[in-house]
C-alpha positions as CSV (number, residue, x, y, z in Angstrom):
1,M,-33.1,9.7,-19.4
2,T,-32.8,12.0,-16.6
3,S,-29.6,13.8,-15.7
4,T,-29.5,11.8,-12.2
5,Q,-29.8,8.4,-14.2
6,E,-27.1,9.6,-16.7
7,K,-24.7,10.3,-13.9
8,Y,-25.4,6.9,-12.3
9,F,-24.8,5.0,-15.4
10,F,-21.7,7.1,-15.9
11,M,-20.2,6.3,-12.6
12,M,-21.1,2.5,-13.0
13,K,-19.2,2.5,-16.2
14,M,-16.3,4.1,-14.6
15,K,-16.1,1.6,-11.8
16,Y,-16.3,-1.3,-13.8
17,S,-13.5,0.1,-16.3
18,I,-11.2,0.9,-13.3
19,L,-11.8,-2.8,-12.1
20,L,-11.1,-4.1,-15.6
21,V,-7.9,-2.1,-15.8
22,V,-6.6,-3.3,-12.3
23,L,-7.6,-7.0,-13.3
24,A,-5.8,-6.7,-16.8
25,I,-2.6,-5.4,-15.1
26,G,-2.7,-8.1,-12.4
27,L,-3.0,-10.7,-15.2
28,I,-0.5,-9.4,-17.6
29,L,2.5,-8.2,-15.3
30,P,3.5,-11.5,-13.6
31,T,3.5,-13.2,-17.0
32,N,6.4,-10.9,-18.2
33,L,8.7,-12.1,-15.4
34,K,11.8,-14.2,-16.2
35,A,10.8,-16.6,-13.4
36,Q,7.7,-17.6,-11.9
37,E,8.6,-18.8,-8.3
38,S,6.1,-17.6,-6.0
39,D,5.0,-18.5,-2.2
40,L,2.1,-17.4,-0.4
41,G,2.9,-15.2,2.5
42,N,0.8,-13.1,5.0
43,W,1.1,-9.5,6.1
44,L,-0.6,-8.3,9.2
45,I,-0.8,-4.5,9.0
46,Y,-2.0,-1.7,11.2
47,I,-2.0,1.9,10.0
48,G,-3.0,4.5,12.4
49,N,-3.3,8.2,12.2
50,K,-3.6,10.7,15.1
51,E,-5.2,14.2,14.5
52,I,-3.4,16.8,16.6
53,N,-5.4,19.5,15.1
54,S,-6.9,20.5,11.7
55,K,-3.3,20.9,10.3
56,W,-1.1,18.4,12.0
57,N,-1.2,14.6,12.4
58,I,0.9,11.9,13.6
59,H,1.3,8.6,11.5
60,N,2.0,5.4,13.2
61,E,2.3,2.0,11.6
62,I,3.2,-1.6,12.4
63,Q,3.7,-4.5,9.8
64,Y,4.2,-8.0,10.7
65,R,5.2,-9.9,7.5
66,N,5.4,-13.6,7.2
67,Y,7.0,-16.1,4.6
68,N,3.9,-18.4,5.0
69,T,0.4,-18.1,6.4
70,I,1.8,-17.0,10.0
71,G,4.7,-17.9,12.3
72,D,7.8,-17.4,9.9
73,L,8.9,-13.9,10.3
74,E,10.1,-12.4,7.2
75,Q,10.0,-8.7,8.1
76,L,9.0,-6.4,11.1
77,L,8.4,-2.9,10.2
78,L,7.8,0.0,12.6
79,R,7.1,3.4,11.1
80,T,6.0,6.8,12.5
81,G,6.0,10.6,11.2
82,L,4.9,14.0,11.7
83,G,2.4,15.3,8.9
84,Y,1.0,18.7,7.9
85,N,-2.4,19.1,6.1
86,F,-3.3,21.7,3.7
87,N,-5.9,22.4,0.8
88,E,-8.7,21.4,3.0
89,K,-7.0,18.0,3.9
90,K,-6.5,17.0,0.3
91,N,-2.8,17.2,0.5
92,N,-0.5,16.2,3.4
93,I,3.4,16.3,3.6
94,L,5.1,14.2,6.2
95,L,8.5,13.6,7.6
96,G,9.1,10.2,9.1
97,Y,11.2,7.6,10.3
98,G,11.1,3.7,10.3
99,Y,12.7,0.7,11.7
100,I,12.8,-2.6,9.9
101,L,14.1,-6.1,11.0
102,S,14.4,-8.4,8.1
103,E,15.1,-12.2,8.5
104,N,16.5,-13.4,5.1
105,Y,17.1,-17.2,4.4
106,I,20.7,-18.0,3.6
107,N,21.3,-19.6,0.1
108,N,18.0,-21.6,0.3
109,T,19.1,-23.2,3.7
110,E,17.0,-23.3,6.9
111,E,19.1,-20.6,8.5
112,K,18.2,-17.1,8.6
113,Q,20.3,-13.8,8.7
114,P,18.8,-10.8,10.6
115,I,19.3,-7.5,9.0
116,N,18.6,-4.2,10.7
117,E,17.5,-1.1,8.8
118,H,17.0,2.5,10.0
119,R,15.0,4.7,7.6
120,I,14.0,8.3,7.1
121,F,11.5,9.4,4.7
122,Q,9.6,12.3,3.2
123,Q,6.2,11.9,1.5
124,F,3.5,13.9,-0.3
125,I,-0.1,12.6,-0.4
126,S,-2.7,13.9,-3.0
127,K,-6.4,13.0,-2.6
128,Q,-9.0,13.1,-5.3
129,K,-12.5,12.3,-5.6
130,I,-14.5,11.6,-8.8
131,G,-18.0,11.0,-8.0
132,I,-18.0,8.1,-5.5
133,V,-14.3,7.0,-6.7
134,K,-11.6,7.9,-4.3
135,L,-8.0,8.2,-5.7
136,N,-5.0,8.5,-3.5
137,H,-1.6,9.5,-4.9
138,R,1.5,9.1,-2.7
139,Y,5.1,10.1,-3.5
140,R,7.8,8.9,-1.0
141,F,11.6,9.5,-0.9
142,E,13.7,7.2,1.5
143,Q,17.1,7.3,2.9
144,R,17.8,4.0,4.0
145,F,20.6,2.8,6.4
146,V,20.7,-0.9,5.9
147,E,23.6,-2.2,8.4
148,T,26.6,-0.4,7.1
149,D,25.2,0.3,3.7
150,F,23.4,3.4,2.7
151,K,20.8,3.6,-0.1
152,M,18.1,5.9,-1.5
153,R,14.8,4.9,-3.0
154,F,11.8,6.6,-4.8
155,R,8.3,5.3,-4.4
156,Y,5.0,6.1,-6.3
157,F,1.8,4.6,-4.8
158,L,-1.7,4.9,-6.5
159,S,-4.8,3.6,-4.8
160,V,-8.4,3.4,-5.8
161,N,-11.2,3.0,-3.3
162,I,-14.9,2.2,-4.8
163,P,-17.9,1.7,-2.5
164,F,-20.3,-0.9,-3.5
165,S,-23.2,1.8,-3.7
166,Q,-23.8,5.3,-3.0
167,K,-26.0,4.7,-0.1
168,E,-24.7,6.7,2.9
169,K,-25.0,3.6,5.1
170,N,-22.9,1.5,2.8
171,K,-20.0,-0.1,4.6
172,L,-18.4,-2.3,2.0
173,Y,-15.9,-1.2,-0.7
174,L,-13.4,-2.3,-3.3
175,S,-9.9,-1.4,-2.8
176,A,-6.8,-1.6,-5.3
177,Y,-3.5,0.0,-5.5
178,N,-0.1,-0.2,-7.3
179,E,3.1,0.9,-6.1
180,I,6.3,0.9,-7.8
181,F,9.8,1.2,-6.2
182,L,12.9,2.8,-7.9
183,N,16.6,2.8,-6.7
184,S,19.1,5.7,-7.0
185,K,21.7,3.4,-8.0
186,S,22.5,1.1,-11.0
187,E,19.5,-1.4,-10.7
188,I,16.8,1.2,-11.0
189,F,14.0,-1.0,-10.7
190,D,13.6,-2.4,-7.3
191,R,10.2,-3.8,-7.2
192,N,6.4,-3.3,-7.9
193,R,3.3,-4.2,-5.7
194,L,-0.1,-4.9,-7.2
195,Y,-3.1,-5.4,-4.7
196,G,-6.8,-5.8,-4.8
197,G,-9.1,-6.4,-2.0
198,I,-12.3,-5.7,-0.1
199,G,-12.9,-3.4,2.8
200,Y,-15.4,-3.0,5.4
201,K,-16.1,0.4,7.3
202,I,-17.3,0.1,10.7
203,N,-17.4,3.9,11.3
204,K,-15.6,7.1,9.9
205,K,-12.6,6.4,12.0
206,I,-12.2,2.4,11.7
207,R,-12.0,0.3,8.7
208,F,-10.6,-3.2,7.8
209,E,-9.4,-4.7,4.5
210,I,-8.5,-8.1,3.3
211,G,-6.9,-8.8,0.0
212,Y,-4.3,-10.2,-2.4
213,M,-1.1,-8.5,-3.2
214,N,1.5,-9.5,-6.0
215,Q,5.1,-8.3,-5.2
216,F,7.3,-8.9,-8.0
217,F,11.0,-8.2,-8.6
218,E,13.1,-8.3,-11.7
219,N,13.3,-12.2,-12.0
220,T,11.0,-13.5,-9.3
221,N,7.5,-12.5,-7.6
222,R,5.7,-13.5,-4.5
223,D,2.1,-13.7,-3.5
224,Q,0.7,-12.1,-0.3
225,L,-2.3,-12.3,1.8
226,N,-2.9,-9.0,3.4
227,I,-5.1,-8.2,6.4
228,I,-5.1,-4.4,7.0
229,S,-6.6,-2.2,9.9
230,F,-7.1,1.6,9.5
231,I,-7.6,3.5,12.7
232,N,-8.1,7.2,13.1
233,F,-8.2,8.6,16.6
């Protein structure tokens, strides 16, 4: 067997190993919850990035989250920030601001209570590439002003991006991530998000994804259908 063939089989083995791990986590974690109440919701997500120059960038983001397929608003999230690239764009630090409008149902009734939140956050992103597999680590620290309450939260996000083939013209890829949220106060665990989906790359600046996300809390979990657009301009 040639070195090229050995490298190919190694990458294929790694690809399916990662997929099996992600699938196993997705099957195991929800079964550990005390309650299994889960309703399918829908998140429409736009994530944009504007390069000012080789070092600086502006992040912008809109998320429209629904309790059901569409039309029953759960949360509107607007986020922006100024970032700085270094280490040949493998790392990025960013200072950002977010506004979040949540519409929470009151005690299982049909009535909702709107809640406004202003959020300041700092984050560090580290990108890695192992063969054709792309890894993305994101560490985010948030200061949250929720109406009259002040909260702080830490988030760790790990994503995996695996193209269907090594061909240069390949446009399809598999995407998966896990993100854990930890509070600074008594109830440390806030939530965890586990996602798996398929993406399509139109060109180097535009790509789309559709996938399933399970968001679980201490006693409950929710299923989400995510439709995401990534646009660099």
